[in-house]
RONUSE-901870 format. One record per atom (N, C-alpha, C): x negated, z negated, y negated; residue number from 1. Coordinates in Angstrom, 3 decimals, decimal comma, m for minus. Atoms other than C-alpha are relative to their C-alpha. Example, Ala and Ser with C-alpha at 12.3 -4.5 7.8 and 13.67 -1.06 7.14 Angstrom:
// RONUSE-901870
@px:m0,890; pz:0,000; py:1,190; pos:1 $
@px:m12,300; pz:m7,800; py:4,500; pos:1 $
@px:m0,900; pz:0,000; py:m1,200; pos:1 $
@px:0,820; pz:0,060; py:1,190; pos:2 $
@px:m13,670; pz:m7,140; py:1,060; pos:2 $
@px:0,770; pz:m0,730; py:m1,090; pos:2 $
END
This chain:
// RONUSE-901870
@px:0,486; pz:m0,906; py:0,966; pos:1 $
@px:m21,642; pz:3,921; py:5,318; pos:1 $
@px:1,028; pz:1,023; py:m0,296; pos:1 $
@px:m1,080; pz:m0,929; py:0,378; pos:2 $
@px:m19,149; pz:6,129; py:3,410; pos:2 $
@px:m0,497; pz:1,453; py:0,166; pos:2 $
@px:0,388; pz:m1,386; py:m0,137; pos:3 $
@px:m19,167; pz:9,855; py:4,122; pos:3 $
@px:m0,198; pz:0,668; py:m1,359; pos:3 $
@px:0,322; pz:m0,665; py:1,367; pos:4 $
@px:m20,618; pz:12,104; py:1,397; pos:4 $
@px:0,985; pz:1,146; py:m0,220; pos:4 $
@px:m0,867; pz:m1,109; py:0,309; pos:5 $
@px:m18,829; pz:14,996; py:m0,327; pos:5 $
@px:m0,172; pz:1,199; py:0,973; pos:5 $
@px:0,099; pz:m1,082; py:m1,057; pos:6 $
@px:m20,220; pz:17,720; py:2,013; pos:6 $
@px:0,622; pz:m0,297; py:1,324; pos:6 $
@px:m0,648; pz:0,369; py:m1,254; pos:7 $
@px:m19,100; pz:15,811; py:5,021; pos:7 $
@px:1,528; pz:m0,018; py:m0,074; pos:7 $
@px:m1,426; pz:0,010; py:0,175; pos:8 $
@px:m15,647; pz:15,332; py:3,637; pos:8 $
@px:0,543; pz:1,444; py:m0,063; pos:8 $
@px:m0,430; pz:m1,381; py:0,003; pos:9 $
@px:m15,383; pz:19,087; py:2,920; pos:9 $
@px:m0,018; pz:0,627; py:1,388; pos:9 $
@px:0,059; pz:m0,519; py:m1,374; pos:10 $
@px:m16,420; pz:19,914; py:6,497; pos:10 $
@px:1,236; pz:m0,508; py:0,735; pos:10 $
@px:m1,170; pz:0,571; py:m0,721; pos:11 $
@px:m13,746; pz:17,538; py:7,833; pos:11 $
@px:1,242; pz:0,676; py:m0,491; pos:11 $
@px:m1,147; pz:m0,691; py:0,529; pos:12 $
@px:m11,186; pz:19,135; py:5,482; pos:12 $
@px:0,171; pz:1,429; py:0,585; pos:12 $
@px:m0,113; pz:m1,372; py:m0,566; pos:13 $
@px:m11,993; pz:22,656; py:6,732; pos:13 $
@px:0,405; pz:m0,044; py:1,459; pos:13 $
@px:m0,401; pz:0,167; py:m1,383; pos:14 $
@px:m11,712; pz:21,504; py:10,334; pos:14 $
@px:1,476; pz:m0,339; py:0,121; pos:14 $
@px:m1,443; pz:0,358; py:0,028; pos:15 $
@px:m8,345; pz:19,956; py:9,707; pos:15 $
@px:0,865; pz:1,122; py:m0,383; pos:15 $
@px:m0,735; pz:m1,174; py:0,433; pos:16 $
@px:m7,184; pz:23,043; py:7,965; pos:16 $
@px:0,103; pz:1,087; py:1,137; pos:16 $
@px:0,013; pz:m0,975; py:m1,134; pos:17 $
@px:m8,237; pz:25,253; py:10,915; pos:17 $
@px:0,837; pz:m0,560; py:1,145; pos:17 $
@px:m0,787; pz:0,529; py:m1,138; pos:18 $
@px:m6,556; pz:22,933; py:13,447; pos:18 $
@px:1,524; pz:0,066; py:m0,270; pos:18 $
@px:m1,396; pz:0,112; py:0,373; pos:19 $
@px:m3,231; pz:22,418; py:11,659; pos:19 $
@px:0,572; pz:1,051; py:m0,743; pos:19 $
@px:m0,505; pz:m1,029; py:0,863; pos:20 $
@px:m2,850; pz:25,174; py:9,163; pos:20 $
@px:0,493; pz:m0,514; py:m1,262; pos:20 $
@px:m0,288; pz:0,457; py:1,375; pos:21 $
@px:m2,071; pz:25,034; py:5,456; pos:21 $
@px:1,518; pz:m0,415; py:m0,091; pos:21 $
@px:m1,406; pz:0,310; py:0,110; pos:22 $
@px:1,709; pz:25,155; py:5,936; pos:22 $
@px:0,453; pz:m1,292; py:0,613; pos:22 $
@px:m0,298; pz:1,201; py:m0,674; pos:23 $
@px:1,858; pz:22,302; py:8,371; pos:23 $
@px:m0,526; pz:m1,171; py:m0,818; pos:23 $
@px:0,513; pz:1,034; py:0,806; pos:24 $
@px:m0,368; pz:20,160; py:6,152; pos:24 $
@px:0,763; pz:m0,180; py:m1,277; pos:24 $
@px:m0,880; pz:0,063; py:1,180; pos:25 $
@px:1,842; pz:20,930; py:3,098; pos:25 $
@px:1,226; pz:m0,765; py:0,345; pos:25 $
@px:m1,216; pz:0,750; py:m0,495; pos:26 $
@px:4,903; pz:19,796; py:5,057; pos:26 $
@px:m0,287; pz:m1,481; py:0,243; pos:26 $
@px:0,349; pz:1,363; py:m0,235; pos:27 $
@px:3,078; pz:16,676; py:6,143; pos:27 $
@px:m0,291; pz:m0,794; py:m1,255; pos:27 $
@px:0,175; pz:0,645; py:1,249; pos:28 $
@px:2,055; pz:15,875; py:2,640; pos:28 $
@px:1,328; pz:m0,353; py:m0,699; pos:28 $
@px:m1,308; pz:0,270; py:0,589; pos:29 $
@px:5,636; pz:16,249; py:1,409; pos:29 $
@px:0,723; pz:m1,080; py:0,717; pos:29 $
@px:m0,671; pz:1,086; py:m0,791; pos:30 $
@px:6,966; pz:14,091; py:4,228; pos:30 $
@px:m0,594; pz:m1,336; py:m0,267; pos:30 $
@px:0,677; pz:1,282; py:0,261; pos:31 $
@px:4,310; pz:11,460; py:3,553; pos:31 $
@px:0,455; pz:m0,537; py:m1,400; pos:31 $
@px:m0,392; pz:0,380; py:1,372; pos:32 $
@px:5,211; pz:11,505; py:m0,185; pos:32 $
@px:1,438; pz:m0,530; py:m0,004; pos:32 $
@px:m1,457; pz:0,562; py:m0,109; pos:33 $
@px:8,986; pz:11,061; py:0,599; pos:33 $
@px:0,039; pz:m1,346; py:0,643; pos:33 $
@px:0,026; pz:1,279; py:m0,645; pos:34 $
@px:8,160; pz:8,229; py:2,923; pos:34 $
@px:m0,426; pz:m1,158; py:m0,951; pos:34 $
@px:0,520; pz:0,935; py:0,970; pos:35 $
@px:6,112; pz:6,421; py:0,281; pos:35 $
@px:1,030; pz:m0,271; py:m1,048; pos:35 $
@px:m1,037; pz:0,219; py:0,998; pos:36 $
@px:8,822; pz:6,896; py:m2,303; pos:36 $
@px:1,137; pz:m0,792; py:0,518; pos:36 $
@px:m1,139; pz:0,734; py:m0,631; pos:37 $
@px:11,534; pz:5,611; py:0,040; pos:37 $
@px:m0,471; pz:m1,487; py:0,237; pos:37 $
@px:0,403; pz:1,360; py:m0,233; pos:38 $
@px:9,347; pz:2,528; py:0,895; pos:38 $
@px:m0,070; pz:m0,730; py:m1,351; pos:38 $
@px:0,129; pz:0,704; py:1,362; pos:39 $
@px:8,687; pz:1,771; py:m2,803; pos:39 $
@px:1,438; pz:m0,340; py:m0,510; pos:39 $
@px:m1,398; pz:0,323; py:0,422; pos:40 $
@px:12,459; pz:1,960; py:m3,543; pos:40 $
@px:0,607; pz:m1,144; py:0,837; pos:40 $
@px:m0,529; pz:1,108; py:m0,767; pos:41 $
@px:13,248; pz:m0,299; py:m0,654; pos:41 $
@px:m0,614; pz:m1,317; py:m0,350; pos:41 $
@px:0,607; pz:1,216; py:0,474; pos:42 $
@px:10,737; pz:m2,865; py:m1,805; pos:42 $
@px:0,576; pz:m0,402; py:m1,224; pos:42 $
@px:m0,550; pz:0,382; py:1,338; pos:43 $
@px:12,145; pz:m2,780; py:m5,290; pos:43 $
@px:1,433; pz:m0,450; py:0,211; pos:43 $
@px:m1,332; pz:0,535; py:m0,257; pos:44 $
@px:15,722; pz:m3,180; py:m3,958; pos:44 $
@px:m0,028; pz:m1,351; py:0,666; pos:44 $
@px:0,191; pz:1,293; py:m0,631; pos:45 $
@px:14,543; pz:m6,080; py:m1,860; pos:45 $
@px:m0,309; pz:m1,107; py:m0,970; pos:45 $
@px:0,315; pz:1,007; py:1,074; pos:46 $
@px:13,119; pz:m7,837; py:m4,825; pos:46 $
@px:1,202; pz:m0,220; py:m0,934; pos:46 $
@px:m1,247; pz:0,105; py:0,819; pos:47 $
@px:16,279; pz:m7,184; py:m6,875; pos:47 $
@px:1,016; pz:m0,871; py:0,747; pos:47 $
@px:m0,916; pz:0,837; py:m0,740; pos:48 $
@px:18,358; pz:m8,741; py:m4,083; pos:48 $
@px:m0,440; pz:m1,415; py:0,069; pos:48 $
@px:0,449; pz:1,412; py:m0,054; pos:49 $
@px:16,143; pz:m11,834; py:m3,886; pos:49 $
@px:0,221; pz:m0,688; py:m1,268; pos:49 $
@px:m0,170; pz:0,663; py:1,307; pos:50 $
@px:16,336; pz:m12,485; py:m7,628; pos:50 $
@px:1,559; pz:m0,184; py:m0,276; pos:50 $
@px:m1,445; pz:0,167; py:0,195; pos:51 $
@px:20,144; pz:m11,988; py:m7,602; pos:51 $
@px:0,490; pz:m1,213; py:0,851; pos:51 $
@px:m0,420; pz:1,145; py:m0,843; pos:52 $
@px:20,544; pz:m14,470; py:m4,740; pos:52 $
@px:m0,498; pz:m1,316; py:m0,569; pos:52 $
@px:0,544; pz:1,219; py:0,503; pos:53 $
@px:18,284; pz:m17,036; py:m6,399; pos:53 $
@px:0,736; pz:m0,450; py:m1,290; pos:53 $
@px:m0,542; pz:0,256; py:1,305; pos:54 $
@px:20,148; pz:m16,848; py:m9,677; pos:54 $
@px:1,423; pz:m0,771; py:0,127; pos:54 $
@px:m1,266; pz:0,607; py:m0,178; pos:55 $
@px:23,539; pz:m17,935; py:m8,275; pos:55 $
@px:0,095; pz:m0,804; py:1,270; pos:55 $
@px:m0,068; pz:0,781; py:m1,260; pos:56 $
@px:23,490; pz:m20,815; py:m5,855; pos:56 $
@px:1,403; pz:m0,148; py:0,410; pos:56 $
@px:m1,373; pz:0,094; py:m0,488; pos:57 $
@px:26,479; pz:m21,245; py:m3,596; pos:57 $
@px:0,542; pz:m1,386; py:m0,190; pos:57 $
@px:m0,630; pz:1,255; py:0,355; pos:58 $
@px:28,939; pz:m24,097; py:m3,877; pos:58 $
@px:m0,578; pz:m1,217; py:0,863; pos:58 $
@px:0,439; pz:1,085; py:m0,783; pos:59 $
@px:27,532; pz:m26,144; py:m0,949; pos:59 $
@px:m1,358; pz:m0,452; py:m0,535; pos:59 $
@px:1,312; pz:0,446; py:0,568; pos:60 $
@px:24,015; pz:m26,149; py:m2,529; pos:60 $
@px:0,265; pz:m0,809; py:m1,257; pos:60 $
@px:m0,335; pz:0,654; py:1,242; pos:61 $
@px:25,494; pz:m27,166; py:m5,849; pos:61 $
@px:0,560; pz:m1,404; py:0,245; pos:61 $
@px:m0,513; pz:1,313; py:m0,251; pos:62 $
@px:27,516; pz:m29,984; py:m4,419; pos:62 $
@px:m1,018; pz:m0,950; py:0,687; pos:62 $
@px:0,949; pz:0,846; py:m0,716; pos:63 $
@px:24,670; pz:m31,263; py:m2,176; pos:63 $
@px:m1,035; pz:m0,435; py:m1,047; pos:63 $
@px:0,971; pz:0,489; py:0,926; pos:64 $
@px:22,356; pz:m31,424; py:m5,140; pos:64 $
@px:0,492; pz:m0,964; py:m1,035; pos:64 $
@px:m0,573; pz:0,933; py:0,963; pos:65 $
@px:24,690; pz:m33,656; py:m7,195; pos:65 $
@px:m0,151; pz:m1,430; py:0,560; pos:65 $
@px:0,139; pz:1,385; py:m0,506; pos:66 $
@px:24,394; pz:m36,684; py:m4,799; pos:66 $
@px:1,215; pz:m0,737; py:0,036; pos:66 $
@px:m1,188; pz:0,808; py:0,036; pos:67 $
@px:27,984; pz:m37,666; py:m5,020; pos:67 $
@px:0,734; pz:0,100; py:1,377; pos:67 $
@px:m0,780; pz:m0,103; py:m1,278; pos:68 $
@px:30,681; pz:m38,015; py:m2,298; pos:68 $
@px:0,173; pz:1,445; py:0,519; pos:68 $
@px:m0,251; pz:m1,445; py:m0,365; pos:69 $
@px:31,417; pz:m34,255; py:m2,367; pos:69 $
@px:m1,275; pz:0,530; py:0,607; pos:69 $
@px:1,354; pz:m0,508; py:m0,531; pos:70 $
@px:27,649; pz:m33,576; py:m1,817; pos:70 $
@px:m0,250; pz:m0,488; py:1,273; pos:70 $
@px:0,125; pz:0,603; py:m1,320; pos:71 $
@px:27,544; pz:m36,017; py:1,053; pos:71 $
@px:0,848; pz:0,662; py:1,080; pos:71 $
@px:m0,893; pz:m0,664; py:m0,846; pos:72 $
@px:30,558; pz:m34,358; py:2,616; pos:72 $
@px:m0,466; pz:1,343; py:0,371; pos:72 $
@px:0,498; pz:m1,428; py:m0,190; pos:73 $
@px:29,027; pz:m30,882; py:2,227; pos:73 $
@px:m1,140; pz:m0,085; py:0,959; pos:73 $
@px:1,219; pz:0,227; py:m0,845; pos:74 $
@px:25,807; pz:m32,171; py:3,916; pos:74 $
@px:0,499; pz:m0,199; py:1,383; pos:74 $
@px:m0,478; pz:0,355; py:m1,346; pos:75 $
@px:27,773; pz:m33,618; py:6,825; pos:75 $
@px:0,698; pz:1,135; py:0,677; pos:75 $
@px:m0,650; pz:m1,132; py:m0,603; pos:76 $
@px:29,764; pz:m30,485; py:7,373; pos:76 $
@px:m1,064; pz:1,042; py:0,401; pos:76 $
@px:1,001; pz:m0,991; py:m0,271; pos:77 $
@px:26,626; pz:m28,306; py:7,249; pos:77 $
@px:m0,881; pz:m0,391; py:1,127; pos:77 $
@px:0,868; pz:0,502; py:m1,001; pos:78 $
@px:24,643; pz:m30,468; py:9,663; pos:78 $
@px:0,645; pz:0,150; py:1,372; pos:78 $
@px:m0,586; pz:m0,081; py:m1,367; pos:79 $
@px:25,267; pz:m29,717; py:13,411; pos:79 $
@px:0,043; pz:m1,439; py:0,612; pos:79 $
@px:m0,069; pz:1,401; py:m0,668; pos:80 $
@px:26,423; pz:m32,777; py:15,399; pos:80 $
@px:m0,864; pz:0,002; py:1,247; pos:80 $
@px:0,884; pz:0,182; py:m1,151; pos:81 $
@px:24,010; pz:m34,080; py:18,025; pos:81 $
@px:0,836; pz:m0,707; py:1,081; pos:81 $
@px:m0,874; pz:0,626; py:m0,940; pos:82 $
@px:25,956; pz:m34,710; py:21,225; pos:82 $
@px:m0,614; pz:m1,209; py:0,684; pos:82 $
@px:0,652; pz:1,090; py:m0,660; pos:83 $
@px:23,380; pz:m37,236; py:22,458; pos:83 $
@px:0,174; pz:m1,303; py:m0,901; pos:83 $
@px:m0,143; pz:1,158; py:0,811; pos:84 $
@px:23,920; pz:m39,616; py:19,515; pos:84 $
@px:1,475; pz:m0,270; py:m0,237; pos:84 $
@px:m1,399; pz:0,441; py:0,344; pos:85 $
@px:27,149; pz:m41,594; py:19,041; pos:85 $
@px:0,253; pz:0,134; py:m1,451; pos:85 $
@px:m0,315; pz:m0,218; py:1,427; pos:86 $
@px:28,858; pz:m40,728; py:15,736; pos:86 $
@px:0,825; pz:m1,192; py:m0,511; pos:86 $
@px:m0,776; pz:1,062; py:0,628; pos:87 $
@px:30,191; pz:m43,343; py:13,378; pos:87 $
@px:1,421; pz:0,438; py:m0,314; pos:87 $
@px:m1,377; pz:m0,482; py:0,264; pos:88 $
@px:33,956; pz:m43,285; py:12,980; pos:88 $
@px:0,429; pz:m0,897; py:m1,163; pos:88 $
@px:m0,328; pz:0,842; py:1,104; pos:89 $
@px:34,058; pz:m45,047; py:9,565; pos:89 $
@px:0,941; pz:0,689; py:m0,932; pos:89 $
END
């Protein structure tokens, strides 16, 4: 059950008495700065993701073509398994 308006006002008065108006004002400013920083970081992260997705690197491009160069790029990128004997063709 949600608190009603008189209950919220009583809670606000108690918080003001405990912490004081100056401390609450500073807390509000700090909270606002933190939210602003978080939003800008999320926006920068989305910008970085779209920039990385727009320009694939050379290994991805070569691997997607399915030619000899792509096969060589895949072979170089894959780690060698020491338990399996490798072909020397």
